[in-house]
MARDREN-522853 format. One line per 4 residues: number of its first residue (from 1); their letters; for each residue x, y, z of C-alpha. Coordinates in pm, whole numbers, plus 50000, padded with zeros to 5 digits. Example, Ala and Ser with C-alpha at 12.3 -4.5 7.8 and 13.67 -1.06 7.14 Angstrom:
<atoms>
1) as) 51230,49550,50780; 51367,49894,50714
</atoms>
This chain:
<atoms>
1) mffk) 55198,52131,52827; 54988,51825,52940; 55304,51618,53042; 55450,51866,53239
5) qftk) 55123,51917,53433; 55029,51544,53470; 55420,51487,53636; 55377,51739,53885
9) saal) 55038,51672,54030; 55103,51255,53998; 55389,51335,54203; 55244,51482,54454
13) vlgl) 54933,51233,54437; 55169,50991,54470; 55335,51142,54777; 55052,51225,54988
17) mapm) 54743,51005,54918; 54665,50738,55154; 54544,50419,54996; 54141,50507,54933
21) lptp) 54029,50134,55000; 54007,49953,55352; 54282,49711,55297; 54533,49563,55529
25) ataa) 54766,49857,55472; 54894,49908,55790; 55027,49542,55839; 55219,49566,55533
29) qeas) 55343,49895,55632; 55451,49747,55996; 55598,49423,55844; 55927,49386,55845
33) vedt) 56160,49138,55593; 56197,48800,55717; 56443,48498,55631; 56117,48343,55604
37) lpid) 55798,48495,55516; 55455,48336,55669; 55268,48114,55440; 54976,48347,55449
41) kfam) 55155,48654,55282; 55154,48482,54979; 54825,48191,54979; 54598,48491,55091
45) lpvi) 54330,48616,54786; 54400,48916,54599; 54290,49211,54798; 54117,49390,54475
49) qqvs) 54030,49153,54186; 53936,49402,53955; 53871,49770,53910; 53690,49947,53584
53) vspd) 53527,50261,53487; 53179,50317,53379; 53175,50447,52983; 53114,50805,53126
57) gkhm) 53375,50795,53369; 53118,50885,53631; 53164,50567,53835; 53431,50319,53903
61) gvmr) 53345,49925,54014; 53607,49766,54248; 53588,49375,54318; 53741,49369,54662
65) aqnk) 53790,49073,54905; 53600,49073,55248; 53874,48839,55410; 54183,48652,55318
69) dgny) 53970,48400,55128; 53842,48622,54882; 53445,48640,54953; 53459,48904,54663
73) iiei) 53187,49206,54692; 53154,49451,54437; 53179,49844,54549; 53029,50123,54342
77) ykts) 53208,50495,54354; 53171,50775,54212; 53468,50891,54072; 53398,51247,54162
81) dlkk) 53400,51154,54556; 53630,50874,54606; 53605,50921,54982; 53212,50895,54984
85) rpvr) 53029,50574,55103; 53014,50342,54774; 52735,50105,54690; 52821,49707,54788
89) lgsg) 52644,49464,54576; 52692,49124,54769; 52646,48749,54589; 52500,48569,54851
93) kmef) 52556,48209,54824; 52714,48277,54459; 53055,48389,54443; 53158,48724,54204
97) tgfi) 53451,48631,53975; 53407,48970,53772; 53233,49222,53615; 53143,49427,53298
101) wann) 53005,49762,53236; 52701,49692,53027; 52644,50056,53001; 52626,50399,53236
105) erll) 52392,50230,53448; 52421,49903,53443; 52672,49596,53516; 52728,49238,53390
109) vnfr) 52827,49066,53691; 52980,48684,53695; 52900,48436,53948; 53007,48086,54038
113) qniq) 52821,47840,54265; 52911,47499,54411; 52676,47249,54297; 52674,46911,54504
117) agkd) 52412,46668,54373; 52463,46298,54467; 52813,46208,54372; 52829,46520,54110
121) nywa) 53013,46829,54283; 53116,47090,54058; 53125,47521,53963; 52832,47641,53808
125) srwa) 52896,48002,53666; 52658,48230,53586; 52581,48604,53444; 52342,48863,53571
129) smgv) 52255,49234,53516; 52219,49482,53835; 52204,49863,53850; 52485,50104,53971
133) dgkg) 52240,50203,54286; 52216,49835,54384; 51851,49809,54381; 51609,49674,54166
137) rwey) 51630,49296,54094; 51898,49087,53925; 51828,48996,53538; 51990,48669,53480
141) lpet) 52107,48596,53153; 52042,48259,53019; 52112,47970,53254; 52375,47733,53031
145) ssls) 52743,47644,53079; 52854,47778,52755; 52765,48130,52813; 52994,48401,52675
149) iidi) 52962,48742,52616; 53113,48781,52237; 53028,49209,52250; 52901,49483,52444
153) lpdn) 52769,49696,52175; 52865,50037,52297; 52611,50218,52025; 52320,50009,52182
157) pdei) 52320,50056,52555; 52016,49836,52632; 52159,49518,52491; 52482,49332,52467
161) lisy) 52538,49000,52236; 52585,48656,52365; 52674,48299,52275; 52541,48018,52423
165) dmnd) 52405,47675,52308; 52007,47753,52295; 51893,47398,52184; 52134,47155,52395
169) nyid) 52300,47034,52040; 52602,47147,52175; 52671,47422,51941; 52659,47766,52023
173) dvar) 52416,48039,51882; 52422,48407,51914; 52160,48638,52115; 52043,48996,52215
177) fnvn) 52032,49061,52571; 51832,49318,52692; 52027,49411,53005; 51746,49592,53158
181) tgrt) 51468,49351,53083; 51624,49034,53065; 51466,48977,52762; 51672,48748,52448
185) vtvi) 51618,48802,52064; 51784,48510,51873; 52054,48677,51599; 52197,48356,51465
189) rgsd) 52178,47986,51496; 52538,47802,51508; 52601,47498,51280; 52794,47194,51274
193) kmsg) 53022,47429,51030; 53036,47718,51239; 53007,47798,51633; 53232,48039,51739
197) fytd) 53144,48409,51654; 53319,48759,51566; 53159,49088,51538; 53243,49372,51367
201) rege) 53241,49752,51563; 52866,49787,51457; 52786,49449,51656; 52732,49270,51338
205) vrga) 52826,48921,51330; 53051,48918,51061; 53321,48595,51145; 53263,48269,51226
209) ggfd) 53487,47975,51320; 53410,47581,51334; 53604,47225,51369; 53578,47010,51076
213) vgek) 53610,46625,51249; 53685,46461,50918; 53977,46696,50823; 54050,46730,51234
217) siky) 54098,47099,51100; 53972,47477,51207; 53801,47654,50933; 53706,48003,50961
221) ylrg) 53461,48194,50767; 53384,48553,50697; 53125,48784,50516; 53123,49146,50395
225) kget) 52946,49449,50553; 52572,49344,50508; 52619,49064,50329; 52469,48674,50405
229) nwkl) 52687,48472,50245; 52991,48296,50426; 53303,48253,50244; 53585,48007,50395
233) vktv) 53900,48198,50454; 54110,47981,50602; 54161,47608,50680; 54402,47540,50999
237) hsds) 54540,47162,51016; 54665,47004,51332; 54924,46810,51172; 55254,46935,51197
241) etre) 55353,46986,50853; 55068,47287,50791; 54971,47388,51097; 55006,47758,51152
245) dfdi) 54902,48031,51382; 54591,48221,51273; 54302,48433,51423; 54062,48688,51357
249) lgfs) 54147,48982,51558; 53959,49250,51402; 53722,49424,51120; 53860,49754,50935
253) stng) 53695,50057,51030; 53757,50194,50700; 53674,49885,50456; 53370,49640,50509
257) devy) 53572,49406,50293; 53889,49431,50530; 53949,49211,50841; 54268,49223,51062
261) vran) 54431,48895,51110; 54725,48684,51292; 54896,48487,51033; 55233,48292,50945
265) qged) 55226,48324,50568; 55525,48123,50531; 55717,48280,50849; 55832,48124,51139
269) ksgi) 55682,48423,51367; 55351,48531,51316; 55232,48863,51231; 54974,49117,51151
273) yvln) 54810,49114,50814; 54499,49276,50660; 54295,48997,50467; 54056,49103,50198
277) iktg) 53773,48914,50257; 53594,48896,49865; 53982,48881,49705; 54129,48660,49963
281) eyse) 54416,48839,49937; 54673,48960,50231; 54822,49265,50269; 55224,49313,50336
285) rlfg) 55320,49260,50697; 55193,49535,50928; 55373,49413,51213; 55602,49144,51354
289) lasv) 55906,49044,51504; 56211,48820,51481; 56217,48698,51793; 55818,48596,51881
293) dagg) 55470,48574,51749; 55281,48891,51740; 54994,48938,51988; 54703,49140,51878
297) iimt) 54574,49477,51765; 54511,49783,51945; 54195,50002,51839; 54032,50288,51976
301) nkpg) 53690,50281,52148; 53628,50623,52152; 53279,50740,52020; 53296,50850,51675
305) drgr) 53640,50705,51619; 53560,50366,51781; 53759,50093,51593; 54054,50280,51434
309) ligf) 54351,50077,51455; 54634,50275,51682; 54866,49971,51780; 54966,49616,51806
313) sytt) 55039,49365,52075; 55295,49133,52149; 55499,48948,52437; 55858,48892,52467
317) deak) 55960,48870,52808; 55649,49038,52932; 55354,49166,52779; 55447,49478,52555
321) rylf) 55261,49719,52319; 55405,49911,52014; 55161,50248,51985; 55220,50413,51630
325) deqe) 54945,50669,51716; 55106,50979,51872; 54870,51062,52117; 54808,50724,52233
329) aalq) 55179,50696,52285; 55256,51004,52447; 55003,50910,52738; 55150,50547,52762
333) kale) 55529,50682,52819; 55358,50975,53042; 55233,50674,53261; 55539,50444,53243
337) gqfp) 55755,50765,53350; 55563,50768,53688; 55644,50387,53760; 56004,50305,53590
341) gkrv) 56061,49946,53608; 55713,49834,53594; 55473,49737,53321; 55168,49995,53363
345) vmts) 54846,49909,53172; 54526,50121,53112; 54256,49827,53212; 53971,50062,53178
349) rsdd) 53917,50394,53085; 53619,50623,53028; 53473,50749,52660; 53660,51072,52687
353) dnai) 53926,50922,52861; 53893,51152,53197; 53904,50872,53432; 54153,50584,53367
357) vift) 54248,50288,53551; 54596,50191,53562; 54734,49861,53682; 55123,49807,53733
361) tsdk) 55332,49525,53805; 55677,49366,53795; 55843,49086,53968; 55868,49308,54289
365) dpgt) 55493,49474,54251; 55168,49210,54243; 54945,49421,54103; 54906,49797,54169
369) yyll) 54561,49999,54120; 54539,50363,54026; 54270,50606,53923; 54363,50893,53673
373) kdks) 54121,51133,53665; 54109,51465,53428; 54471,51375,53289; 54612,51521,53612
377) rldf) 54514,51388,53919; 54669,51010,54011; 54492,50870,54304; 54618,50517,54461
381) lgte) 54361,50290,54535; 54527,49976,54654; 54730,49680,54591; 54645,49313,54529
385) fpll) 54850,49198,54782; 54926,49422,55057; 55112,49225,55283; 55391,49191,54999
389) tadm) 55603,49475,55002; 55897,49494,54710; 56165,49416,54953; 56035,49120,55007
393) lpdr) 56013,48949,54667; 56272,48827,54480; 56416,48905,54145; 56269,48701,53829
397) tytk) 56475,48720,53515; 56413,48636,53169; 56682,48431,52945; 56749,48167,52702
401) fkar) 56969,47824,52674; 57055,47553,52465; 56851,47222,52460; 57073,46905,52404
405) dgme) 56977,46920,52030; 57058,47282,51966; 56690,47413,51974; 56713,47742,52194
409) ipay) 56462,47741,52493; 56344,48072,52651; 56316,48066,53045; 56259,48258,53375
413) itkp) 56457,48244,53678; 56403,48346,54014; 56646,48392,54279; 56642,48420,54662
417) kgdg) 56855,48630,54805; 57206,48569,54884; 57427,48381,54704; 57411,48020,54556
421) pwpa) 57445,47767,54462; 57082,47700,54626; 56853,47393,54612; 56664,47414,54269
425) vvmp) 56317,47351,54147; 56216,47326,53778; 55860,47437,53721; 55729,47356,53351
429) hggp) 55384,47607,53299; 55064,47384,53206; 54881,47349,52846; 55142,47268,52727
433) wsrd) 55015,47525,52445; 55078,47816,52638; 55381,48008,52789; 55492,48193,53121
437) tggy) 55480,48573,53090; 55718,48811,53295; 55588,49032,53645; 55526,48859,53964
441) dewa) 55497,48464,53967; 55345,48329,54341; 55433,47998,54320; 55803,48073,54212
445) avla) 55772,48370,54480; 55692,48134,54763; 55997,47900,54651; 56278,48164,54634
449) nhgy) 56134,48286,54997; 56254,47953,55112; 56585,47918,54946; 56497,47773,54628
453) vviq) 56579,47855,54296; 56327,47848,54020; 56368,47798,53653; 56039,47779,53423
457) pqfr) 56122,47644,53055; 55926,47782,52782; 55995,47421,52624; 55912,47285,52277
461) gsqg) 55509,47307,52247; 55528,47637,52395; 55317,47869,52219; 55411,48213,52128
465) fgla) 55795,48209,51980; 55715,48085,51689; 55636,47756,51460; 55952,47577,51522
469) lwka) 55949,47562,51890; 55571,47512,51887; 55526,47241,51678; 55838,47088,51780
473) gdak) 55630,46960,52076; 55375,46739,51873; 55379,46388,51971; 55652,46439,52224
477) wgle) 55514,46403,52566; 55802,46304,52785; 55985,46279,52527; 56215,46575,52354
481) mqdd) 55915,46820,52558; 56076,46663,52872; 56447,46681,52761; 56397,47033,52750
485) vdda) 56275,47043,53095; 56546,46823,53224; 56813,47044,53024; 56653,47376,53216
489) amhl) 56766,47191,53543; 57100,47140,53394; 57114,47495,53285; 57114,47605,53645
493) velg) 57390,47397,53725; 57617,47506,53454; 57506,47887,53562; 57634,47779,53920
497) yatk) 57300,47849,54066; 57208,47509,54185; 57391,47163,54215; 57321,46830,54023
501) dhla) 57219,46674,54440; 56979,46939,54480; 56714,46905,54163; 56337,46897,54232
505) ifgw) 56078,46914,53912; 55731,47063,54028; 55423,47132,53805; 55034,47178,53768
509) sygg) 54838,47050,53471; 55039,46992,53197; 55326,47093,53448; 55196,46822,53662
513) ysaf) 55217,46579,53381; 55571,46689,53326; 55682,46601,53715; 55475,46216,53616
517) agsm) 55706,46183,53377; 56031,46348,53548; 55959,46092,53833; 56051,45778,53581
521) rdnn) 56319,45867,53351; 56646,45681,53337; 56903,45786,53494; 56723,46039,53685
525) iyqc) 56872,46439,53735; 56587,46484,54003; 56606,46391,54381; 56204,46475,54401
529) aiag) 55884,46532,54214; 55552,46755,54283; 55302,46634,54049; 54973,46888,54070
533) agva) 54649,46846,53893; 54848,46636,53650; 54753,46423,53361; 54849,46058,53432
537) dlkr) 54687,45882,53164; 54725,46009,52773; 54442,45792,52638; 54155,45911,52869
541) lnag) 54248,46263,52878; 54006,46523,52940; 53845,46702,52644; 54105,47023,52633
545) lhdn) 54388,47107,52805; 54346,47480,52691; 54080,47743,52747; 54001,47813,52353
549) lflr) 53743,47515,52225; 53910,47531,51889; 54278,47478,52024; 54180,47190,52194
553) klqr) 54030,47023,51909; 54346,47086,51728; 54543,47022,52018; 54429,46665,52035
557) ptik) 54586,46451,51766; 54919,46635,51888; 54916,46440,52223; 55101,46152,52203
561) gvsp) 55420,46042,52442; 55467,45849,52726; 55185,45775,52971; 55288,45792,53313
565) ldqv) 55005,45552,53429; 55148,45300,53222; 55510,45271,53355; 55458,45360,53735
569) ekvn) 55690,45077,53810; 55976,45290,53637; 55936,45600,53929; 56276,45611,54113
573) vpim) 56226,45905,54340; 56008,46039,54591; 55683,46224,54454; 55394,46406,54588
577) vvhg) 55102,46371,54396; 54827,46717,54441; 54512,46696,54301; 54180,46909,54357
581) didq) 53920,46647,54429; 53647,46849,54182; 53878,46920,53902; 53657,46983,53597
585) rvpv) 54003,47009,53369; 54142,46719,53445; 53958,46473,53670; 54134,46359,54018
589) shsr) 54077,46023,53885; 54429,46047,53675; 54577,46116,54015; 54389,45886,54224
593) dfvs) 54479,45584,53987; 54842,45651,53953; 54880,45722,54362; 54711,45371,54373
597) rlek) 54993,45191,54188; 55239,45396,54372; 55091,45252,54676; 55063,44853,54513
601) lgkd) 55472,44927,54417; 55561,45048,54723; 55685,45342,54600; 55789,45636,54832
605) yryv) 55473,45894,54812; 55261,46126,54962; 54941,46220,54807; 54754,46564,54953
609) eleg) 54428,46581,54772; 54265,46934,54827; 53844,46924,54926; 53656,47173,54705
613) adhf) 53950,47239,54491; 53872,47291,54065; 54143,47306,53846; 54285,47632,53811
617) yntl) 54551,47835,54026; 54282,48108,54038; 53980,47883,54203; 54206,47814,54475
621) ylrh) 54105,47919,54805; 54336,47985,55093; 54298,47681,55287; 54405,47525,54932
625) krsl) 54672,47683,54899; 54794,47693,55280; 54758,47309,55203; 54969,47308,54901
629) ytnl) 55238,47517,55009; 55299,47382,55367; 55312,47030,55181; 55533,47136,54886
633) ldwl) 55768,47297,55130; 55809,47003,55349; 55822,46762,55098; 56130,46960,54925
637) dnhc) 56301,47063,55267; 56282,46670,55404; 56205,46459,55099; 56398,46520,54862
641) gnn) 56790,46417,54867; 57009,46549,55118; 56841,46860,55149
</atoms>
């Protein structure tokens, strides 16, 4: 009954509704497919960055750009009347980067601000609370670089749980923060053993993790419901022999002594298990796949049913969900039926599911938002990049190839329009304990639009494909890891998509390191290299290349191999080096020192320093991306072999 009504109503809405948000939609509709699209169509920041509904579904927050360079504001709409003028929250000197609903009446907003003090130039981040009416004062959370929100406490609308370093000892503690008054109350102090915390569905801190310096290991602790004593339940070592994938995913809603975990338990691919806190025993594997690691668990957040397990997440070519709850699975199937060929995600939903934010994406859809109201009306809200239409974007496919030693390497290939062979770019990802996923990839799309076929290899050292591939990258930086990247280029040649005399390598972060290493290999297969925000000196590598504190600590002992700065004299192809001057993850000194040696040795190079740019892609402004893309394409077109 519901599905017939939903399908009919949604089809009518999709056919008749105009974009609710004021975006440059007209320009997109009038744009024609050109041989080469203007750079700004790709370089502009997303028009919509986030959409989220309040727990009661009465309000919807939209973080929207005011121009091509972002300058985001938050607009608060009443879901009962989307045409009514919204409340607008502006940030002044601080830039909005995201928000969370603390309760039905207040938002938690994240800001960032560029701080320039003497020689120091960096971004500072902070959280604050504000009412949906935009009136009253901002209630700021403690000012510290380490603060994170660990639990919204849905059953306690006045408070949230936050984690931060209260006494400047580099150890995080936990406190309750009152979103109305700004007052904090200490809940638990961290220690040198425990500094990362997990809560159950009632907001009780019952899990913790910490790094053991002596053992070079991560230790996980748990405690039963209402108990004060901690129990060590898992130790994960950094060495290749015993390291495995492990994470605490959530506590059981029916048994206070049970917790869901992701673990290997003797298998190459990790799966989902139930761990008994008291006995230390694991259940049979609840969920797992033969091809990739399991991801996480999916629980309902509905009042009265909060914390019930309804499914699992995983990523093959793209992020997916397995739902065993019949009602949830039926809703997901109905939504996917409206958007064939696209990934459909319910990114935000009210407690009663009468207001659900739908996000769609694919290689031809950079990201589109809808609001499903009362399970029958589907309103189009807007797209992230309205100047790009499906017919402008290239196809991106998932494949696998065999490396020279026989190891199977997953990869994504993005092809230009028309027939090959084309000049090729190998684009290794960052991390390297990371992976690419399916859908729209801006850099691959830019390159393909300008006639380059792109391959993104998930080389050894990548995560998500099992222990064998992950651990095979240990201490192999610039060695076997680099072989995989080169073999990806040759795979394009074998497919007939490229020729040996038109190969380039371009990467960012660890990918930038890979481009450094790729520029100096014997019998080099590339005609040029582009290293972005790359690690050049392994001996003084920044504390981490991973967003997760524990994985950064775990990864450090595995970072061994070729240090590009020590071998600049071996560079044998033209190389372009790009780096942001306020990069806080990989300091710009890596690239500056590398370029200095290139200059002294008389090598063919170009150096592009992005003023005011930090490390990550989502921190780059329009001006940064214009410079990056313009220089990248010019280098490939005019300094890379016989293009």
